[in-house]
C-alpha positions as CSV (number, residue, x, y, z in Angstrom):
1,M,-36.6,-9.8,10.0
2,T,-34.6,-7.3,8.1
3,G,-35.9,-3.7,8.5
4,K,-38.1,-4.7,11.4
5,P,-37.6,-4.3,15.2
6,M,-36.8,-7.6,16.9
7,P,-39.9,-9.0,18.6
8,K,-39.9,-9.3,22.4
9,V,-41.6,-12.7,22.2
10,S,-41.1,-15.7,19.9
11,I,-43.8,-18.4,19.6
12,G,-42.8,-21.7,18.0
13,L,-45.5,-23.9,16.6
14,P,-44.3,-27.3,15.3
15,V,-47.0,-29.3,13.5
16,H,-47.5,-32.5,11.6
17,N,-50.9,-33.2,10.0
18,G,-52.7,-30.9,12.3
19,E,-55.5,-29.5,10.1
20,N,-58.3,-30.5,12.5
21,Y,-57.5,-27.9,15.1
22,L,-54.7,-25.7,13.6
23,E,-57.0,-22.9,12.6
24,D,-58.3,-22.4,16.1
25,A,-54.7,-22.4,17.5
26,L,-53.5,-19.8,15.0
27,V,-56.4,-17.5,15.4
28,S,-56.0,-17.6,19.2
29,I,-52.2,-16.7,18.9
30,R,-52.8,-13.9,16.4
31,G,-55.6,-12.5,18.6
32,Q,-53.3,-11.9,21.6
33,T,-53.6,-8.5,23.3
34,Y,-49.8,-8.5,23.5
35,E,-48.8,-7.9,19.9
36,Q,-45.0,-7.8,19.9
37,F,-44.3,-11.3,18.9
38,E,-43.3,-13.5,16.0
39,L,-44.9,-16.8,15.2
40,I,-42.6,-19.5,13.7
41,I,-44.3,-22.5,12.2
42,S,-42.4,-25.6,11.3
43,D,-44.4,-28.0,9.3
44,N,-43.0,-31.6,9.6
45,A,-43.8,-32.7,6.1
46,S,-47.6,-32.8,6.6
47,T,-49.7,-34.6,4.0
48,D,-53.1,-33.0,4.9
49,G,-54.3,-29.4,4.6
50,T,-51.8,-28.1,7.2
51,E,-49.6,-26.3,4.6
52,T,-52.6,-24.5,3.1
53,I,-53.8,-23.2,6.5
54,C,-50.3,-22.1,7.5
55,R,-49.6,-20.2,4.3
56,K,-52.9,-18.5,4.5
57,H,-52.1,-17.1,7.9
58,A,-48.5,-16.2,6.9
59,A,-50.0,-14.2,4.0
60,Q,-52.4,-12.4,6.3
61,D,-49.9,-11.5,9.1
62,D,-46.3,-10.6,8.6
63,R,-45.6,-11.8,12.1
64,V,-46.1,-15.3,11.0
65,R,-43.1,-17.2,9.4
66,Y,-43.7,-20.6,7.8
67,F,-41.1,-23.3,7.2
68,R,-41.7,-26.8,5.9
69,N,-39.5,-29.8,6.3
70,E,-39.0,-32.1,3.3
71,K,-39.4,-35.2,5.5
72,N,-40.8,-36.0,9.0
73,T,-37.8,-35.5,11.2
74,G,-39.6,-36.5,14.4
75,G,-41.5,-34.5,17.1
76,S,-38.5,-33.5,19.2
77,P,-36.3,-32.2,16.4
78,N,-39.2,-30.2,15.1
79,F,-39.9,-28.7,18.5
80,N,-36.3,-27.7,18.8
81,R,-36.1,-26.3,15.3
82,V,-38.7,-23.6,16.0
83,F,-36.6,-22.4,19.0
84,E,-33.5,-22.3,16.9
85,L,-35.3,-20.0,14.4
86,A,-36.5,-17.7,17.2
87,H,-35.3,-14.1,17.8
88,G,-37.2,-13.1,20.9
89,E,-36.1,-12.6,24.5
90,Y,-38.9,-14.8,25.6
91,F,-40.0,-18.0,23.9
92,K,-43.1,-20.1,24.0
93,W,-44.0,-23.4,22.4
94,A,-47.5,-23.7,21.0
95,A,-49.3,-26.9,20.1
96,H,-51.5,-27.1,17.0
97,D,-54.5,-28.3,19.0
98,D,-54.4,-26.0,22.1
99,V,-55.9,-22.5,22.4
100,C,-54.6,-19.5,24.3
101,R,-57.1,-16.9,25.6
102,P,-56.3,-13.3,24.4
103,D,-54.4,-12.2,27.6
104,F,-52.2,-15.2,27.9
105,L,-49.0,-13.5,26.5
106,R,-49.6,-10.2,28.2
107,R,-50.0,-11.8,31.6
108,C,-46.9,-14.0,31.2
109,V,-44.8,-11.1,29.9
110,E,-45.8,-9.0,32.8
111,A,-44.7,-11.8,35.3
112,L,-41.2,-12.1,33.6
113,E,-40.7,-8.3,33.4
114,D,-41.8,-7.8,37.1
115,Q,-39.8,-10.7,38.5
116,P,-36.3,-11.1,37.1
117,S,-35.7,-14.4,39.0
118,V,-38.5,-16.1,37.3
119,V,-37.4,-18.3,34.4
120,L,-40.8,-19.5,33.2
121,S,-44.3,-18.0,33.4
122,Y,-47.4,-19.9,32.6
123,T,-51.1,-19.7,33.4
124,R,-53.6,-22.0,34.9
125,A,-54.9,-24.6,32.4
126,A,-58.3,-26.2,31.6
127,D,-59.2,-29.0,29.2
128,I,-61.4,-28.5,26.2
129,D,-63.0,-31.1,24.0
130,E,-63.1,-31.5,20.3
131,E,-65.8,-28.8,20.0
132,G,-63.9,-26.4,22.2
133,E,-66.2,-26.8,25.3
134,Q,-64.4,-26.6,28.6
135,D,-64.3,-29.8,30.6
136,K,-61.9,-29.6,33.5
137,Q,-59.7,-27.1,35.3
138,W,-56.3,-28.2,36.4
139,R,-55.2,-27.4,39.9
140,L,-52.5,-24.9,40.7
141,R,-48.9,-26.0,41.2
142,P,-47.5,-23.6,43.9
143,E,-44.4,-25.8,44.6
144,L,-43.0,-24.7,41.2
145,Q,-42.9,-21.2,42.4
146,S,-40.9,-22.1,45.5
147,P,-37.5,-20.3,46.1
148,V,-36.1,-23.7,47.2
149,P,-34.7,-25.6,44.1
150,Q,-35.2,-29.1,45.4
151,E,-38.9,-28.3,46.1
152,R,-39.3,-27.2,42.5
153,F,-37.4,-30.2,41.2
154,R,-39.4,-32.6,43.4
155,R,-42.7,-31.2,42.0
156,S,-41.5,-31.4,38.4
157,L,-40.8,-35.2,38.8
158,R,-44.5,-35.9,39.3
159,T,-46.1,-37.8,36.4
160,E,-48.8,-35.5,35.1
161,E,-49.5,-33.2,32.2
162,T,-46.5,-30.9,31.5
163,F,-48.5,-27.8,30.7
164,P,-45.9,-25.3,32.1
165,V,-43.6,-26.3,29.3
166,F,-46.0,-24.4,27.0
167,G,-45.6,-21.3,29.1
168,L,-43.3,-18.3,28.3
169,I,-39.6,-19.1,28.9
170,R,-36.6,-16.8,29.1
171,A,-34.8,-17.8,25.9
172,A,-31.3,-17.2,27.5
173,V,-32.2,-19.9,30.1
174,L,-33.7,-22.3,27.6
175,R,-30.4,-22.1,25.6
176,K,-28.5,-23.5,28.6
177,T,-30.5,-26.7,28.5
178,R,-30.4,-29.6,26.1
179,L,-33.9,-28.7,24.9
180,L,-36.1,-31.7,24.0
181,G,-34.4,-35.0,23.6
182,S,-35.4,-37.6,21.0
183,Y,-36.8,-40.0,23.7
184,P,-40.1,-40.4,25.4
185,A,-41.0,-38.0,28.3
186,S,-38.1,-35.7,27.4
187,D,-40.5,-32.8,28.1
188,R,-40.5,-33.9,31.7
189,V,-36.8,-33.7,31.8
190,L,-36.8,-30.3,30.3
191,L,-39.3,-29.0,32.7
192,A,-37.2,-30.4,35.6
193,E,-34.0,-28.8,34.3
194,L,-35.7,-25.4,33.9
195,S,-36.9,-25.7,37.5
196,L,-33.3,-25.9,38.6
197,H,-32.5,-22.6,37.0
198,G,-35.1,-20.6,38.9
199,P,-38.7,-20.4,40.1
200,F,-41.7,-20.4,37.8
201,H,-44.7,-18.1,38.0
202,E,-48.3,-19.4,37.6
203,V,-50.9,-16.8,36.6
204,P,-54.0,-17.9,38.6
205,E,-56.4,-17.3,35.7
206,V,-57.3,-20.0,33.2
207,L,-55.8,-18.6,30.0
208,F,-54.4,-21.9,28.5
209,L,-56.9,-24.3,27.0
210,H,-55.6,-27.8,26.4
211,R,-57.5,-29.8,23.9
212,E,-58.2,-33.4,24.9
213,H,-59.0,-35.6,21.9
214,A,-58.4,-39.1,20.6
215,E,-55.8,-37.9,18.0
216,R,-53.4,-36.4,20.5
217,S,-49.8,-37.5,19.9
218,V,-49.7,-38.9,23.5
219,R,-52.7,-41.1,22.7
220,A,-51.2,-42.5,19.5
221,Y,-47.7,-42.7,21.0
222,D,-48.4,-43.2,24.7
223,W,-45.3,-42.2,26.8
224,R,-46.2,-45.1,29.2
225,S,-45.2,-47.4,26.4
226,P,-41.9,-45.7,25.5
227,H,-40.6,-48.5,23.3
228,D,-43.5,-47.7,20.9
229,A,-43.7,-44.0,21.6
230,V,-40.1,-43.3,20.5
231,A,-41.4,-43.4,16.9
232,W,-43.0,-39.9,17.5
233,Y,-39.9,-38.4,19.0
234,D,-37.4,-39.9,16.5
235,P,-38.7,-42.1,13.7
236,D,-35.2,-43.4,12.9
237,R,-35.1,-45.1,16.4
238,A,-38.4,-47.0,16.0
239,G,-37.9,-50.7,16.7
240,K,-34.4,-50.4,18.0
241,L,-33.2,-51.6,21.4
242,L,-33.9,-48.9,24.0
243,F,-33.6,-48.4,27.7
244,P,-36.1,-45.5,28.0
245,E,-36.5,-45.5,31.8
246,W,-32.7,-45.7,32.4
247,R,-32.3,-42.9,29.8
248,L,-34.7,-40.7,31.8
249,W,-32.7,-41.3,35.0
250,V,-29.4,-40.4,33.2
251,E,-30.9,-37.3,31.7
252,Y,-32.2,-36.1,35.0
253,M,-28.8,-36.6,36.6
254,H,-27.1,-34.7,33.8
255,A,-29.6,-31.9,34.3
256,I,-28.7,-31.7,38.0
257,R,-25.0,-31.7,37.0
258,R,-25.4,-28.9,34.5
259,S,-27.5,-26.7,36.8
260,P,-26.2,-23.4,38.3
261,L,-27.0,-24.7,41.8
262,R,-24.7,-24.8,44.8
263,V,-23.1,-28.2,45.4
264,R,-25.3,-28.7,48.5
265,D,-28.5,-28.2,46.5
266,R,-27.4,-30.4,43.7
267,C,-26.7,-33.2,46.2
268,R,-30.3,-32.7,47.6
269,C,-31.7,-33.1,44.1
270,A,-29.6,-36.2,43.5
271,V,-31.1,-37.7,46.7
272,L,-34.5,-37.2,45.2
273,M,-33.4,-39.2,42.2
274,L,-32.5,-42.1,44.5
275,A,-36.1,-42.1,45.6
276,W,-37.1,-41.9,41.9
277,L,-35.2,-45.1,41.2
278,G,-37.3,-46.9,43.8
279,D,-40.6,-45.5,42.5
280,H,-39.7,-46.5,38.9
281,R,-38.2,-49.9,39.7
282,R,-40.8,-51.7,37.7
283,E,-40.1,-49.7,34.6
284,L,-36.4,-50.1,35.0
285,V,-36.7,-53.9,35.3
286,R,-39.0,-53.8,32.3
287,D,-36.3,-52.2,30.2
288,L,-33.9,-54.9,31.2
289,R,-36.4,-57.7,30.5
290,I,-37.2,-56.3,27.0
291,A,-33.5,-56.2,26.3
292,V,-33.0,-59.8,27.4
293,E,-36.0,-60.9,25.4
294,R,-34.2,-59.8,22.2
295,V,-31.3,-62.2,22.8
296,P,-31.5,-65.0,20.3
297,G,-32.5,-68.3,21.8
298,L,-32.9,-66.9,25.3
299,G,-35.5,-64.3,24.5
300,P,-38.5,-66.5,23.8
301,I,-37.8,-68.5,27.0
302,V,-37.6,-65.3,29.2
303,S,-40.7,-63.8,27.5
304,S,-42.8,-66.9,28.1
305,A,-41.7,-67.2,31.7
306,Y,-42.5,-63.5,32.3
307,Q,-46.0,-63.8,30.8
308,R,-46.8,-66.8,32.9
309,H,-45.5,-64.9,36.0
310,R,-47.6,-61.9,35.2
311,R,-50.8,-63.9,34.7
312,S,-50.3,-65.8,37.9
313,Q,-49.5,-62.6,39.8
314,R,-52.6,-60.9,38.4
315,Q,-54.9,-63.9,39.2
316,R,-53.6,-64.0,42.8
317,R,-54.2,-60.4,43.2
318,L,-57.7,-60.6,41.8
319,R,-58.5,-63.5,44.2
320,R,-57.3,-61.6,47.2
321,A,-59.3,-58.5,46.0
322,M,-62.5,-60.6,45.7
323,R,-62.0,-62.1,49.2
324,D,-61.6,-58.6,50.6
325,I,-64.8,-57.4,48.9
326,E,-66.7,-60.4,50.1
327,S,-65.6,-59.7,53.7
328,V,-67.0,-56.2,53.8
329,V,-69.8,-55.9,51.2
330,P,-73.0,-57.9,51.9
331,E,-74.3,-60.2,49.1
332,A,-77.6,-58.3,48.9
333,D,-76.2,-54.9,48.3
334,S,-75.2,-53.1,45.1
335,V,-71.8,-51.6,44.4
336,M,-70.5,-48.9,42.1
337,L,-67.3,-50.1,40.4
338,V,-64.3,-48.0,39.1
339,D,-61.8,-50.6,38.0
340,E,-60.6,-49.8,34.4
341,G,-62.0,-53.2,33.2
342,M,-60.1,-55.3,35.8
343,F,-63.0,-57.3,37.2
344,R,-65.7,-59.4,35.5
345,V,-69.2,-58.5,36.5
346,E,-70.1,-62.2,37.1
347,Q,-67.4,-62.3,39.9
348,F,-69.7,-60.1,42.1
349,R,-72.9,-62.2,41.9
350,P,-75.3,-62.1,43.6
351,R,-74.3,-58.4,44.3
352,Q,-75.4,-55.9,41.7
353,V,-72.7,-54.0,39.9
354,I,-73.2,-50.5,38.6
355,P,-70.5,-49.1,36.4
356,F,-69.3,-45.6,37.3
357,L,-70.2,-43.4,35.4
358,E,-73.5,-45.1,34.2
359,R,-76.2,-44.4,31.7
360,D,-79.0,-46.8,31.0
361,G,-77.1,-49.5,32.9
362,K,-74.0,-49.3,30.8
363,Y,-70.6,-47.7,31.3
364,W,-70.8,-44.1,30.1
365,G,-67.2,-42.9,30.5
366,R,-65.1,-40.9,32.8
367,P,-66.5,-37.8,34.5
368,A,-65.5,-34.4,32.9
369,D,-64.7,-32.9,36.2
370,D,-65.1,-33.2,40.0
371,D,-68.6,-31.6,39.9
372,V,-69.9,-34.3,37.5
373,A,-68.3,-37.1,39.5
374,I,-70.0,-35.9,42.7
375,R,-73.3,-35.3,41.1
376,E,-73.4,-38.8,39.5
377,L,-72.2,-40.4,42.7
378,N,-75.1,-38.9,44.6
379,R,-77.6,-39.8,41.8
380,L,-76.5,-43.4,41.9
381,R,-76.5,-43.5,45.7
382,D,-80.1,-42.2,45.7
383,A,-80.9,-44.9,43.2
384,G,-79.7,-47.6,45.6
385,A,-75.9,-48.0,45.3
386,R,-74.5,-48.8,48.7
387,F,-70.7,-49.1,48.1
388,L,-68.1,-47.6,45.9
389,I,-65.1,-49.8,45.0
390,F,-61.9,-48.6,43.3
391,G,-59.7,-51.3,41.9
392,W,-55.9,-50.6,41.8
393,P,-55.8,-49.7,38.1
394,A,-58.2,-46.8,38.9
395,F,-56.4,-45.4,42.0
396,W,-55.3,-42.4,39.9
397,W,-58.9,-41.1,40.0
398,L,-58.5,-39.9,43.6
399,D,-55.5,-37.8,42.5
400,Y,-56.9,-36.6,39.2
401,Y,-60.3,-35.8,40.6
402,R,-59.0,-34.3,43.8
403,G,-62.2,-32.6,44.8
404,F,-64.1,-35.8,44.3
405,G,-61.7,-37.7,46.4
406,R,-61.9,-35.1,49.1
407,Y,-65.7,-35.3,49.0
408,L,-65.6,-39.1,49.4
409,R,-63.3,-39.0,52.4
410,E,-65.2,-36.2,54.1
411,Q,-68.6,-37.6,53.6
412,F,-68.3,-41.4,53.7
413,R,-66.4,-44.0,55.7
414,C,-63.6,-45.8,54.0
415,L,-64.0,-49.5,54.9
416,L,-60.9,-50.8,53.3
417,E,-57.8,-49.2,51.7
418,D,-54.8,-51.3,50.6
419,E,-52.6,-51.9,47.5
420,R,-55.6,-53.7,45.8
421,L,-58.8,-51.9,46.7
422,I,-60.3,-48.7,48.2
423,I,-63.9,-49.3,49.3
424,F,-66.3,-46.5,50.5
425,D,-69.5,-47.2,52.5
426,L,-72.2,-45.1,50.9
427,R,-75.0,-46.3,53.2
428,R,-74.7,-43.4,55.6
429,R,-72.6,-40.2,55.8
430,H,-70.2,-40.0,58.6
431,V,-70.8,-36.2,59.0
432,S,-74.0,-34.6,60.2
433,G,-75.8,-31.3,60.2
434,E,-75.2,-28.8,57.5
435,N,-72.1,-30.5,56.3
436,A,-74.2,-33.6,55.3
437,R,-76.5,-31.4,53.3
438,M,-73.9,-29.6,51.3
439,D,-74.3,-29.7,47.6
440,A,-71.5,-30.7,45.1
441,S,-70.3,-27.2,44.4
442,A,-70.1,-26.3,48.1
443,D,-68.0,-29.4,48.7
444,L,-65.5,-28.4,46.1
445,S,-65.2,-24.9,47.5
């Protein structure tokens, strides 16, 4: 950077074998209307065309600096390296497969300049597919803007996409954290720690486009299976004995201890972590079980007993669910089923089962957004479907497709809702007049 003014903004792009979407990401960054930035690329020993693409952009734009690691150091160390190489007052991580619309940086910089208390500024996000077509808009997260630290912390503990971590962060605040740890879900811990330093600001415009595709790191290394996912964060720890859920709890508690909050506010956040222990009890027990299974001699016995218990528990739960369905759904009627493959179709006979979503009588896939879900629901209802059944593995639909869930509860009677099933009666609407005639877009508004 000798002889040049220091940039106001640093963007760090860690990448490993990202040739499929890297070009789009780099073009979107270089095309920002706010131009006072440096782009630091750290190539984690890619073996595809990543290096060629990066060097081309570095040759075209002197704001781009390219570095290459001799070996794959792991995802977290590479993410941290681009920050360590940064000079700017504000810092943003960028993923090789995401896209930022031209005003992303400008709007985020304006928020940080106008509001000194804000530690992180990000914009509303939408999903795009492999071809760049927009699928779904993500809802706003106003709690992260709260002046109350424990409200921000509570919101950051929710299990969902951590898009705000790809926002613009005050570098001075980021240096006070432990950055990204070499363990699964460390981005959640970092986001929570940042929330303890001050409020976030969410620009209400959709300027961040998150690409959803089969090759995403979280698909290949699913954080919900942390004993496998650790290979992405730190290859040297793959296959070693881990306690990933306990590690998360410890790191959250350390973040609270390091925070600049008053003692009273730290205690309030610590109380939230007691509730977190209860919510994550299954995962905590899982870590202990996996550790015991590795004990010579005892391990196979424990593993076999656990698998028998799981099968028995699942079978009991399925039997209870089927009894519940039989008690409320007449044999002659057809049902739409959202179950993530939990049930077998023959279990419903003589009832007709329609997968949701459906094309030509076969499962078509998950809806792109709330509008598609509502439209398909009404199409299948018009075709004769009389009930909609959610099995417990698919309960997340009603949170993810929030507009769809609201539409169901406003328009149709919920016959049953327990820990196994949610069943809606589609035979008649329980609203009348103009509300009953609203189309899908009106329901969402």
